[in-house]
C-alpha positions in Angstrom: 16.1 -45.2 8.4 13.9 -42.8 6.4 16.2 -39.9 6.8 19.8 -41.6 7.0 22.8 -40.2 5.3 26.2 -41.2 4.6 27.5 -39.6 7.8 24.6 -39.9 10.2 21.8 -42.2 11.2 18.2 -40.8 10.4 17.2 -39.9 14.1 20.4 -37.7 14.3 19.4 -35.6 11.3 17.2 -32.3 11.5 14.5 -33.9 9.6 14.8 -37.2 11.9 14.5 -34.9 15.0 11.6 -33.0 13.9 9.8 -36.3 12.6 10.4 -37.9 15.8 9.2 -34.9 17.9 6.4 -33.7 15.9 5.3 -36.8 13.8 4.3 -36.7 10.0 3.8 -33.3 8.6 0.3 -32.4 7.3 2.0 -31.5 3.8 5.4 -31.5 2.4 6.8 -29.1 -0.5 9.8 -30.8 -2.1 12.2 -28.5 -4.5 14.7 -31.2 -5.4 15.8 -29.6 -8.9 15.9 -25.8 -8.9 18.5 -24.5 -11.3 19.3 -21.5 -9.0 18.8 -23.2 -5.6 20.1 -26.0 -3.7 17.5 -28.6 -2.9 15.1 -27.8 -0.1 12.0 -29.0 1.6 9.2 -27.0 3.4 7.3 -29.1 5.9 3.9 -27.8 7.1 2.3 -28.8 10.3 -1.2 -27.3 10.5 -2.4 -28.7 13.9 0.6 -27.2 15.9 0.6 -23.8 17.3 -1.9 -22.6 14.7 0.1 -23.9 11.9 3.9 -23.9 11.8 6.4 -24.4 8.9 10.1 -26.0 8.8 12.4 -25.2 5.9 15.2 -27.8 5.4 17.9 -27.5 2.6 20.7 -29.6 1.6 23.4 -27.2 1.8 26.4 -29.9 1.3 25.0 -32.0 -1.5 25.0 -35.1 0.5 21.3 -35.4 1.4 21.7 -34.0 4.9 18.9 -31.4 5.1 19.4 -29.0 7.7 16.9 -26.6 9.4 17.4 -23.2 8.1 14.2 -21.6 9.3 11.1 -22.5 11.5 8.0 -20.8 12.6 7.7 -22.8 15.8 8.4 -21.3 18.8 12.0 -22.2 20.3 13.4 -23.3 16.8 15.9 -21.6 14.4 14.2 -18.6 12.8 16.0 -16.9 9.8 13.5 -15.0 7.7 16.2 -14.6 5.1 16.9 -18.4 4.8 16.3 -18.4 0.8 19.6 -16.4 0.2 21.5 -19.6 2.1 20.3 -21.9 -0.8 20.9 -19.7 -3.9 23.5 -21.0 -6.1 25.7 -18.2 -7.4 
């Protein structure tokens, strides 16, 4: 229920999948109201693989945060993720 959107049940969202798989993050940085960027979150897992991060962003404006980048092995990796969230 925590990550449910208008179009998807929470467990079908990227944040829901990561939460179910890895559990509660050690820390979450939230950036909901940046003037030059879409809303995004950085989830930190300090105890996994020596410390990993997930970057989620709301690219559509409908609170469906998608994974843009992760340092976890086997996940989407995009070192230039910031360019995807910038508002032109």
